[in-house]
C-alpha positions as CSV (number, residue, x, y, z in Angstrom):
1,M,80.7,230.4,75.2
2,S,79.6,233.5,77.1
3,V,81.7,234.8,80.0
4,A,78.5,234.5,82.2
5,F,78.6,230.7,81.8
6,R,82.3,230.3,82.5
7,R,82.5,232.3,85.7
8,E,82.8,230.0,88.8
9,S,81.7,232.7,91.4
10,D,81.1,236.3,91.9
11,E,84.1,236.5,94.2
12,E,86.5,237.1,91.3
13,H,84.7,240.3,90.2
14,K,84.4,241.9,93.6
15,E,86.5,244.9,94.6
16,P,89.5,243.9,96.7
17,R,89.2,244.6,100.4
18,F,92.2,246.7,101.5
19,E,93.6,247.0,105.0
20,L,92.3,249.9,107.1
21,P,94.7,252.8,106.8
22,I,96.9,253.5,109.8
23,P,97.1,257.2,110.5
24,P,100.6,258.6,109.9
25,G,102.8,259.5,112.9
26,P,102.9,258.3,116.4
27,N,99.8,256.5,117.9
28,L,99.3,258.9,120.8
29,V,96.5,258.0,123.2
30,T,95.1,259.6,126.4
31,E,95.1,257.6,129.6
32,G,91.8,256.0,128.6
33,G,93.0,255.1,125.1
34,P,94.3,251.5,125.9
35,A,91.0,250.5,127.5
36,L,89.1,251.9,124.5
37,I,91.2,249.8,122.2
38,D,90.9,246.7,124.3
39,A,87.1,247.2,124.4
40,R,86.9,247.5,120.6
41,I,89.0,244.3,120.2
42,A,86.8,242.4,122.7
43,A,83.6,243.5,120.9
44,L,85.0,242.4,117.5
45,E,86.1,239.0,118.9
46,A,82.7,238.5,120.4
47,E,80.9,239.4,117.1
48,A,83.2,237.0,115.2
49,T,81.8,234.0,117.0
50,D,78.3,234.3,115.4
51,A,79.2,236.0,112.2
52,D,78.9,234.5,108.7
53,E,82.1,233.9,106.7
54,A,81.9,237.2,104.8
55,R,81.5,239.2,108.0
56,R,84.3,237.2,109.7
57,G,86.7,238.4,106.9
58,E,85.7,242.0,107.7
59,I,86.1,241.4,111.4
60,A,89.6,239.8,110.9
61,R,90.6,242.9,108.9
62,D,89.3,245.2,111.7
63,L,91.1,243.1,114.3
64,R,94.4,243.5,112.4
65,Y,94.0,247.2,112.6
66,W,93.0,247.4,116.3
67,N,95.7,244.9,117.3
68,T,98.3,247.0,115.5
69,R,96.9,250.1,117.3
70,R,97.1,248.4,120.6
71,V,100.8,247.4,120.1
72,T,101.8,250.9,118.9
73,A,99.8,252.9,121.4
74,I,101.8,255.5,123.4
75,V,100.1,257.0,126.4
76,A,100.9,260.7,126.2
77,P,102.3,262.5,129.2
78,P,99.9,264.9,131.0
79,P,99.6,268.2,129.2
80,P,101.1,271.4,130.7
81,A,98.6,273.5,132.8
82,D,99.3,276.8,130.9
83,E,98.9,275.8,127.2
84,V,96.8,273.7,124.9
85,A,98.4,270.3,124.3
86,F,97.5,266.7,123.7
87,G,95.1,265.6,126.4
88,S,94.0,269.2,127.3
89,R,90.4,270.0,128.0
90,V,89.6,273.4,126.5
91,R,86.7,275.8,126.4
92,I,86.8,277.6,123.1
93,R,84.7,280.3,121.5
94,I,84.1,280.2,117.7
95,D,81.9,283.1,116.3
96,G,80.6,283.8,119.8
97,A,79.5,280.2,120.6
98,A,81.4,278.5,123.4
99,R,82.2,274.8,123.2
100,D,84.2,272.4,125.4
101,I,86.6,270.0,123.7
102,R,89.4,267.7,124.5
103,I,92.4,267.0,122.4
104,V,92.7,263.2,122.0
105,G,94.3,260.5,119.8
106,D,93.1,259.7,116.3
107,D,91.2,256.5,117.4
108,E,89.6,258.3,120.3
109,A,88.2,261.2,118.3
110,D,84.4,261.8,118.3
111,P,83.8,265.5,117.2
112,A,80.1,265.3,118.1
113,A,81.1,264.5,121.7
114,G,83.8,267.2,121.8
115,L,86.7,264.8,121.4
116,I,89.0,266.3,118.7
117,A,91.9,264.3,117.2
118,F,95.3,266.0,117.7
119,S,95.8,265.8,114.0
120,A,92.6,267.7,113.1
121,P,93.0,271.3,111.9
122,L,91.2,272.7,114.9
123,A,93.5,271.0,117.3
124,R,96.6,271.9,115.4
125,A,95.5,275.6,115.4
126,L,95.0,275.5,119.2
127,I,98.1,273.5,120.4
128,G,100.5,275.8,122.1
129,L,98.0,278.6,122.9
130,G,97.2,279.8,126.4
131,E,94.0,281.2,127.9
132,G,92.9,284.4,126.2
133,E,94.8,283.7,123.0
134,D,93.2,283.1,119.7
135,A,94.0,281.5,116.3
136,T,92.5,281.5,112.9
137,L,91.3,278.3,111.4
138,P,93.1,277.4,108.2
139,G,91.0,277.7,105.1
140,R,88.0,279.1,107.0
141,G,89.1,282.3,108.5
142,D,87.1,281.7,111.7
143,V,88.8,283.0,114.8
144,V,88.9,280.5,117.7
145,E,89.6,281.9,121.2
146,V,90.8,279.8,124.1
147,V,88.5,280.8,126.9
148,E,89.5,278.4,129.6
149,L,92.1,275.6,129.9
150,S,92.2,272.5,132.1
151,P,95.1,270.0,131.7
152,T,93.1,266.8,132.5
153,G,90.4,265.4,134.7
154,L,87.6,267.9,135.1
155,P,86.3,269.8,132.1
156,P,87.0,273.6,132.0
157,H,84.9,275.7,134.4
158,A,84.1,272.7,136.7
């Protein structure tokens, strides 16, 4: 008898769904990080009520990730005023173009919005620098200059 006639369902041939990977190292977050995590959990829980069974399985996996991130979240202390650190708002210049960024936790990152994860190469190159100092981006050779630095709250030049 052909295998096609013996198979009970398609489920046995699907790729396994693995847990979402937890970034290595401490789960540092900014002061707004816990609220962001709580909002994500609330949105997933609300979505689960109307989801079909397959989507509920995906949501349960996502909830395991976010609940773990909530339990392990460490709100980082305020950054120093004179050097780039976790939580700093920085105006940088790359190849003549200025850009405002903030160094944030892995789950808070949104590069298009200027939120750069502390584990990203750009953030790692900037951490520890002061205003007027520059660094070379690893693997690219671009020079990044710290134009202005603001510890928290208002963006640079505000």
